[in-house]
Structure formats: C-alpha cells, structure tokens
N, C-alpha and C positions, 0 to 999 in steps of 0.2 A: 721379360721374366719372373719369375716362380717367386709368389709369398707363402709360407706358410703362416696360417694365422690357428693360434692356440686360443678356444671361448672360454670363459667359465661363466658358468648359470648358477642364477639362488635355484638349489632343488628342496621343495618343502617335506619333510619327512619325517612326521609324526613329532610336528611344533620343532624341532630342528634346522636350522638351516647347514646343508651341506652345497656340493658343485657336482656336476657333471662337466667332464674334459671334452672338449671338441679338434680334433684333427679331419683340419681341412688343406690340399695346396689348390691356389686359383690362381689363373694368368692377373688378374684384375683384381684387387682387396676389396674395388665396391661391385664386385660381379658378384649377387643374390637371384637365387633360385627359387629361396621361400623357405618354409618353416616344416622342418625336423623336430622329430620327441620321442619320450616314453613316458606314459604314464603306466604304475604298479598301484592294486588295489588288491589289497588283504582280507579275504572275508567282504564283510559291505564298507570296511574303512578305505577311503585314498589313502596310498601311502606316500607317496610322488611322483611329481607332475614335472618336466621338464621340455620346453620349448626353446629352440635355437636356430638362428638364420645356417643356411646351407649356401655359403660362399665358393662352392667348389663343383663339380659332377660329381667329383669322390672322396670319399674321407669316411671318420669312424668316428662313434662315443662309447665314451665309458661313465658312466656312475661311479661315484665316490662311493656311492653308502655299500658297506663292506658285508658280509654274509655275517661274519663275527659279530659286528654291530649292528647289524639293520636286520639281519634275518635273509636275505639277499642281494645280490648283484646283480648287474646286465653289463655287455657291451651291445653294437648293433655297429655297421659299413653299411657304406649303399653309393651308387650309383644312379646319377640321376635319369641314368639313359632306356629302360630304370631297371634297378638289380637293391634289394634291400634283404640283406642278412642280419640275420641278432643271434642272441644266448642269453639266459636268464637261468643264473642259481639258485638255489633256494634250502634255506634247515627249515623256513618254516613248515609247522604244518597245517592245514587247512587250505579250502579255498581262496585259489589267487588268480587274478586274472593282470594282462600285458598288453598293451598296444605299443607297439609301435609305427612311424610315417614319416616319410619321405616327401618332397617334393618331385613331381616329375617330369621332364620335356618330353618335346614331340608328341603325336599322338595321331589320329585315334588308333586307338588300343585296341589289339580283339583275340587276343590270346595271352593265356593264364599258366604258370606252372610251379605251384606252390607247394614248399615241401620239410619237411620238420620231423624229429624222433626228439627222444629222452633216455639218458643214461643215471640208471637209478642205484645206488649203493646201499646195503642198511649193515648194521655194525652186528655180529653175532650174538653178540649180548642186548639186541632190540626184537621186538615183538614184530620186525620183519617193513622193509620198507614199501613203500608202495604207490601207488599212481592211479587216479582214474579219471575219466571224461576227460581228457584230454583232448581240444582239438583247438586246430588252427582257422583262423576264418581270415579270409581276404577280404579287404572295403577297397574296393577305386571306383571313388575317390574314395577319400578317406573322409566320411560321416558314418554317423551310427546307425543309420539305414541303406548304405548302399556294398549290402552285404552282395558278395557274387556269387551264388553258388556252388558254380560249377567250380571256386577251388577252396571247397573245405575240406578238410585234412582231419585226420580221424586215427588218432592212433590204439590199440588195444590194452585193457588195463592191466594192470601186476599187480601182484600185490605179495607178503610172507616172502621179501627181497630178503637174504641175511647173505652178502656178497656183491656181485656188481650185473647188471642185467640191463643190456641197450635194446630199445624196439624204435624203428621206423615208418614212416610211409609217406606217399603225396597224393595228391588229390586223386589221380590216376586207381590208385589202390595199386600198383604197380612199385610197392618197395622202391622208392624213392629215385626209380627210374624212368617214370612215363612219359611221354608227351606233355607237347603243349595243347590245353583244352580252350576251345571257341567259345567267347564270350560278348558280351557289347556291340558293337563299336560304341566306345566312350572317351572323351576326349577329359582326360583328369586332367588335374594342375597336382593333385597329390597319390599315396595311394597308402596303406597300411595294412598291418595285419595286429587280431584280437586275438591273443592264446589266454585258453583259458582249462583249464584241469582244478584237480584235489589232491590234495600233496599226503602222504600219512605217512608221514616220520617220525621219529623221536631225537632224544640227543645223542648225537654224532651220525645219523644219516644222514645226506646229501642228494637232489636232483638235479639233474641238469638238462637243460632241453636247450634247442638251437634249431634255426631252421631256412629258409631263403623263400623269396619272392621273386619271381619277374612277370613283368607283364610285356608283349610285343607287338608290333605292326606286323600281317603276313603281307607276303608280297611286296616287301619294299626291296626299293633297288639299294643296292652299297654306291656308297658314298663313293668317289674317284679313289682315293687315301685308300678305301677298303680293296676296291678294283685289285690296287697294288700291293697288296697286303696278300692279297690270293695267290696271285700271281709270282710269288714269292716263296710263298708256300708251294705252289706248283713245281718252281724251279726245286726248292727242293727237294722234296719227293722224289722228283724222276734224278736227280745226283744220285740220292740214297738207293733205288732200284739201282743202278746202275753199278754204282760200289755192288752190290750183290750178288750180281748178274755173272 
C-alpha cells in the first residue's frame, strides 16, 4: 500500500518562522532513510536552515520562503539510489551560498557526475544583471570537509545583462553532457552540494540556478527486475526496427 506523506518543518528565516513542504511516497510510513535538507546563507548571515526526515526513495521539497517576501526560494527533489536535483531563484544582491543534501543507500560509490547552470534576467532600466564566482561543490558524504575535487562545477561569469541569458556546465567541462568521473570509493550515508556565487542584481532583475548531482557504483550487476526492463526494451526496439524495415 502506498502512503503519501506531506511534512511541514520549522524554517528559521531572519527571525520569522516559515515552513518547507516535503512530499514523498513510501511503502511503509515508518520507513526512514535518513535526513535531508537545505541551508541558505546571504552574505555572512545564515538566512534559513531546514532539515527533514526522508521517508521514501523519491520525493521533493519546496521552501515556503518566496522571492517577493524573502528575496529567494528553492526546490529540491531526490532519489536515494542516489540522485539530487535542486533549484534556487534569487532577487537578492550580493554573495550567497546554498547547501542541499539527502541520505543515500547502497555503495561504496566510486563515480560522480555533477552539473548545473543559471539563467539571468536583467531589466532594460537596470545597470545590467550579472553573476560571478559561481561554483557547485560536491560533498560525499555531506560534511564540511568532504568536498570531492573531481565533482567541482564552475560556470563562467556574466555581467551587464539587459534581457535574458543562460549558461551551464558540468564537472568535466563538457557543457553538461560529460561522463562520470572516478572518485573514492566511499561508503556515503548522505551526499550534497554547496552552491556559492555573487549576484549582481538591481530591482526587477532575477537569477535562477539549478543542477543535478549523481553518484554511482561502477561494474554493478543489475538486479533481476532491471534485467527484465532491459529485455523488454530490447524487444520493443526489435519491433520498432521491423516496422521501419
């Protein structure tokens, strides 16, 4: 039986209390994989920190902090197998850091792929929007001192934008389509990313960032169910090929 859990957690934001909504679907309500969360720092001031229990392999979370009221908002989704996707939108000027983290299962892991990018919009009447120093660090496991050097993503600076512009890259500098990179191996109980950048924004400007971190085991033998999916895919491919013949 599937049970859907909607959890509300306390989110401390510049002295006010907000909530982050977490949606997950699990086979057993009491099943917990660990703790996920997000931490936002604006300048040198910790703006918000939210942690929550992860009760299913897949799920998503969204801050109730909004751009109009708080200057930023974020979303994240996960699969503890493990993949972490995130987004962060800000209209706040200056240096900012954001951590996203989730628990993981399996391992030891020895391959990593990290990617991310930004879309920036500057109004015609502004001085021109921009972003500098944008980087995404992979932390496996998620602790302050476990940055994986091979998982670093950097995206070139942009300044003086009046209109819209976007850029992206990955940890192999292949424009977001690079291969997995060897690291470790490590038996990680969780993983995360640390996103840092300086926004150059005037009133009316906006900066949106997003990315995905995936780690995996090399040379893993697929489970029987996976073999079945592969077989079905091959059959479907054969049927399609015959129809085209």
